C-alpha positions, 0 to 999 in steps of 0.5 A, a space after each residue: 606604803 604602811 602595809 609594805 613596811 608592816 610586812 617587812 617588819 614581820 618578815 625580818 622577825 621571821 628571819 630571826 626566828 620570831 614565833 607566832 607572827 601577826 600583822 593586824 590592819 588597824 587603819 579602819 579602827 583608829 586614826 593613830 596608826 595603820 598596822 601592828 606587827 606582833 611577834 614572840 621571842 624565846 629570850 631577851 637576846 632574841 627579842 633584842 636581835 629582832 628589834 635591832 634588825 627591824 630597826 636596821 631594815 626600816 632605817 635602810 628605807 629611810 624610816 626612823 622610829 618615833 620611839 622605843 619602849 621596853 628594850 632594857 627589860 625585853 619582856 615587851 619591846 615596842 618600836 613605833 614608826 608612826 603608821 606601823 607599831 611593832 610589838 615583840 614579846 616573851 610568851 608570858 607577857 604576850 599572853 597577859 596583854 593579849 593584843 590580838 584579842 584586844 584588837 579582835 576587830 582588826 583585819 589580819 594580814 597574811 604574811 609569808 614567814 619562815 618562823 
């Protein structure tokens, strides 16, 4: 189920012009969560739209976020759904934190995306 939710988040980000979208399977690396979804946006407004639409779609499936961080500043918005954590970045902040490299042992999950 977590994989399906991660792919849904990735696809919603793509539908709202998210860029460089990655889904990382962390299930064998940490007991805290199963997937990261990472995407970049070009503006505060776009990052907000991706976050809002991801949350709306997750709510439709009965998934409630456990927390949200960074929404006001919008350089890095984190949506925590327990087994899936979504990271929405501006380009500069994404390069700085480099989560893909930090979690380099994670399995990358193929996702269909239009963005």
